[in-house]
C-alpha positions in Angstrom: 15.5 12.7 -29.8 12.4 14.6 -31.0 11.1 14.6 -34.5 10.8 18.1 -36.0 7.3 19.3 -35.6 6.9 20.2 -39.3 8.1 16.8 -40.6 5.7 13.9 -41.2 6.5 10.6 -39.5 5.5 7.0 -39.3 4.6 5.5 -35.9 2.8 2.4 -34.7 1.8 0.4 -31.7 3.5 -3.1 -31.5 1.9 -5.9 -29.5 0.3 -9.2 -29.6 -2.7 -9.0 -29.8 -3.0 -5.5 -31.1 -6.1 -5.4 -33.4 -8.2 -4.0 -30.5 -5.9 -1.0 -29.9 -7.4 2.5 -29.9 -4.0 4.1 -30.2 -4.3 4.8 -34.0 -7.5 6.7 -33.3 -6.0 8.6 -30.4 -2.8 9.7 -32.2 -4.8 10.7 -35.3 -6.8 13.1 -33.1 -3.7 14.4 -31.4 -2.2 15.1 -34.9 -5.3 16.8 -36.2 -5.6 19.0 -33.1 -1.9 20.0 -33.0 -1.4 20.4 -36.7 1.1 17.5 -36.9 1.5 15.3 -40.0 1.9 11.7 -39.1 0.8 8.1 -39.9 0.1 5.8 -37.0 -0.5 2.0 -37.6 -1.0 -1.2 -35.7 1.8 -3.8 -36.0 1.1 -7.3 -34.5 4.5 -8.9 -33.9 4.9 -12.7 -33.5 5.5 -13.7 -29.9 9.1 -14.5 -30.8 9.5 -11.7 -33.3 9.5 -8.3 -31.6 13.0 -7.4 -32.6 12.3 -8.3 -36.2 9.1 -6.3 -36.2 11.0 -3.3 -34.8 13.6 -3.6 -37.5 10.8 -3.7 -40.1 9.4 -0.5 -38.8 12.9 1.1 -38.9 13.5 -0.1 -42.4 10.3 1.7 -43.5 11.5 4.9 -42.0 9.5 4.8 -38.8 10.2 7.4 -36.2 8.9 5.7 -33.1 6.4 3.3 -31.6 4.3 2.4 -28.6 4.8 -1.0 -27.1 2.1 -3.1 -25.4 1.8 -6.6 -24.0 3.8 -8.8 -24.0 6.8 -6.9 -25.2 7.5 -4.1 -22.7 10.5 -5.8 -21.1 12.0 -6.8 -24.4 11.5 -3.2 -25.7 13.7 -1.9 -22.8 16.4 -4.4 -23.7 16.4 -3.4 -27.4 17.2 0.2 -26.6 20.6 1.9 -26.8 19.6 4.5 -24.2 16.8 4.7 -21.7 15.1 7.2 -19.4 15.4 6.8 -15.6 11.8 5.4 -15.6 12.8 2.6 -17.9 16.0 1.9 -16.0 14.0 1.5 -12.8 11.1 -0.4 -14.3 13.0 -2.6 -16.7 10.1 -2.1 -19.1 9.4 0.4 -21.9 6.2 1.4 -23.6 7.6 4.1 -25.9 10.5 3.9 -28.3 12.1 6.8 -30.3 13.9 5.6 -33.5 16.7 8.0 -34.4 17.9 8.6 -37.9 21.3 7.1 -36.9 19.6 3.8 -36.0 19.8 4.3 -32.3 16.8 3.6 -30.2 15.8 5.5 -27.1 13.3 4.0 -24.6 10.9 5.7 -22.2 7.9 4.6 -20.2 4.9 6.9 -20.0 2.5 4.4 -18.5 2.9 5.6 -14.9 2.7 9.2 -16.0 -0.6 8.4 -17.7 -2.0 6.5 -14.7 -1.1 9.1 -12.1 -2.5 11.9 -14.2 -5.7 10.0 -14.7 -6.2 9.2 -11.1 -5.4 12.7 -9.8 -6.7 14.9 -12.7 -9.3 12.5 -14.2 -10.8 10.9 -11.1 -9.9 13.7 -8.7 -8.2 11.5 -6.2 -4.9 12.8 -4.7 -2.5 9.9 -4.0 -0.5 11.7 -1.3 -1.0 10.0 2.1 -3.2 7.2 0.7 -3.0 3.5 1.1 -2.5 2.0 -2.4 -2.6 -1.6 -3.6 -0.9 -2.5 -6.9 -2.0 -5.9 -8.1 0.5 -7.6 -10.5 4.3 -7.5 -11.0 4.6 -7.7 -14.8 5.5 -5.0 -17.3 2.4 -3.0 -16.7 3.0 -2.9 -12.9 6.7 -2.2 -13.3 5.9 0.8 -15.5 3.6 2.5 -13.0 5.2 1.8 -9.7 7.8 4.5 -9.8 5.4 7.4 -10.7 3.0 6.1 -8.0 5.8 6.3 -5.4 6.7 9.8 -6.5 3.1 10.9 -5.5 4.0 9.9 -1.9 1.2 7.7 -0.8 1.4 6.6 2.8 1.7 2.9 2.0 2.0 1.0 -1.3 1.7 -2.8 -1.4 2.5 -4.8 -4.5 0.6 -8.1 -4.6 1.2 -10.8 -7.1 0.3 -14.5 -7.5 4.1 -15.2 -7.5 5.5 -13.5 -4.5 9.1 -13.6 -5.8 8.2 -11.4 -8.7 6.5 -8.9 -6.4 9.6 -8.9 -4.2 12.0 -8.3 -7.1 9.9 -5.4 -8.2 9.8 -3.9 -4.8 13.6 -4.3 -4.3 14.3 -2.4 -7.5 12.2 0.5 -6.2 13.3 0.4 -2.5 15.6 3.4 -2.8 13.0 5.5 -4.4 10.4 4.5 -1.8 12.9 5.5 1.0 13.6 8.8 -0.7 9.8 9.5 -1.0 9.2 8.2 2.6 6.7 5.7 1.4 6.1 2.3 3.1 6.6 -0.2 0.3 5.8 -3.9 0.7 5.5 -7.0 -1.4 3.0 -9.8 -0.6 1.6 -12.8 -2.4 -2.2 -12.8 -3.1 -2.9 -15.3 -0.3 -1.0 -13.2 2.2 -2.8 -9.9 1.4 -4.3 -8.3 4.5 -5.8 -4.9 5.3 -7.8 -2.5 3.2 -6.9 0.3 0.8 -8.0 3.7 -0.5 -6.9 2.9 -4.1 -6.7 -0.6 -5.7 -5.0 -0.8 -9.1 -5.4 -4.0 -11.2 -2.3 -4.3 -13.4 -2.8 -8.0 -14.1 -4.2 -9.7 -17.2 -7.1 -11.1 -15.2 -9.7 -8.8 -16.8 -8.4 -9.5 -20.4 -8.6 -13.2 -19.7 -12.0 -13.1 -18.1 -10.6 -14.3 -14.8 -11.7 -13.7 -11.2 -11.0 -10.4 -9.4 -7.5 -10.9 -8.1 -8.0 -9.4 -4.6 -10.1 -10.3 -1.6 -13.3 -8.5 -1.0 -12.0 -6.7 2.1 -9.1 -5.1 0.1 -11.1 -2.1 -1.1 -12.5 0.5 1.3 -16.0 1.8 0.8 -15.7 5.2 -1.0 -12.3 4.2 -2.4 -11.1 4.0 -6.0 -10.6 0.8 -8.1 -8.6 1.2 -11.3 -8.3 -1.4 -14.0 -5.6 -0.9 -16.6 -7.8 -2.6 -19.1 -10.8 -0.7 -20.6 -14.1 -1.5 -22.3 -15.8 -4.8 -21.8 -12.6 -6.4 -20.4 -12.7 -4.1 -17.4 -16.4 -4.3 -16.6 -16.2 -7.2 -14.2 -13.6 -5.4 -12.0 -15.5 -2.1 -12.1 -18.8 -3.9 -11.2 -17.0 -5.5 -8.3 -15.9 -2.1 -7.1 -19.3 -0.5 -7.4 -20.9 -3.4 -5.5 -18.6 -2.6 -2.6 -19.6 1.1 -2.5 -16.4 2.2 -4.3 -15.7 4.1 -7.5 -14.5 2.2 -10.5 -12.4 3.6 -13.3 -11.2 1.8 -16.4 -7.8 2.2 -18.2 -9.1 4.4 -21.0 -8.0 7.6 -19.4 -4.5 6.2 -18.7 -4.3 5.0 -22.3 -5.0 8.5 -23.7 -2.8 10.3 -21.1 0.2 8.0 -21.6 -0.3 8.4 -25.4 -0.2 12.1 -24.9 3.2 11.9 -23.1 4.5 9.6 -26.0 3.2 12.1 -28.6 5.0 15.0 -26.8 8.2 13.0 -26.7 8.1 12.2 -30.4 6.8 15.6 -31.8 7.7 18.1 -29.1 4.0 19.2 -28.8 1.7 18.5 -25.9 -1.7 17.4 -27.2 -5.1 18.1 -25.4 -5.5 14.7 -23.6 -8.6 15.5 -21.7 -10.5 16.7 -24.8 -9.4 13.5 -26.8 -10.5 11.3 -23.9 -13.9 12.8 -23.9 -14.2 12.4 -27.6 -13.0 8.8 -27.5 -15.5 7.8 -24.8 -18.3 9.4 -26.9 -17.1 7.7 -30.1 -16.9 4.3 -28.4 -20.4 4.7 -26.9 -21.6 5.5 -30.5 -19.7 2.6 -32.0 -17.5 5.0 -34.0 -14.1 4.1 -32.6 
């Protein structure tokens, strides 16, 4: 499914909203550093128009796209083939558009998150107690790779308990294989404390309250928000006030993009370097 490395290609990120996305900057740096020729754009799809926007990209000769909120579940349904990660999650963030019109779906979100927690933050997940807050497309995409790192216990908490339970049931066999205690609870029923708390809800983007009780995060633990920039600051401040470490979703964004880039182009870009460059550019107002 890979595009030849010496062939230019058209790619984009599809979402709604999408104007804030740093993905074009990230992929432009990946291309420059790996000698790849590509064009990467933003494409805002109407809330009821994902399939039409995808067809528009294909008609322009597009080779692939990243998919962001709220279209990750629909992206998985549009594909003709899918990776095991997508089959498990029911959600996709990366599509490969073949020259024969066939679409292959993958999900690199969890790969990016796990890599950023372990390599970026220096926190090994094995044997830890992990709380994943949310049960939408973002949470679905990261749960499988989190389980594969073999934490001791992983709890999925969601405002609607039925959605958390459905997500846990889809991953029950993997949890058993990895010998991980996997549970689903609603937010009111959440008890205990955790080494790692991951916010995969839209609460930060919407400016809402922190979606977990104060006791959920252990002092010295790690709190990750999948959002980044100003949107994540409230959650990160909450973590620091409790003696924990806060990490936004920028590292995950860059690292999942690197996995998508490698899928499309057959070349692994230097994710850590580009993450450092992006943080510096954002601080200077240049990205």
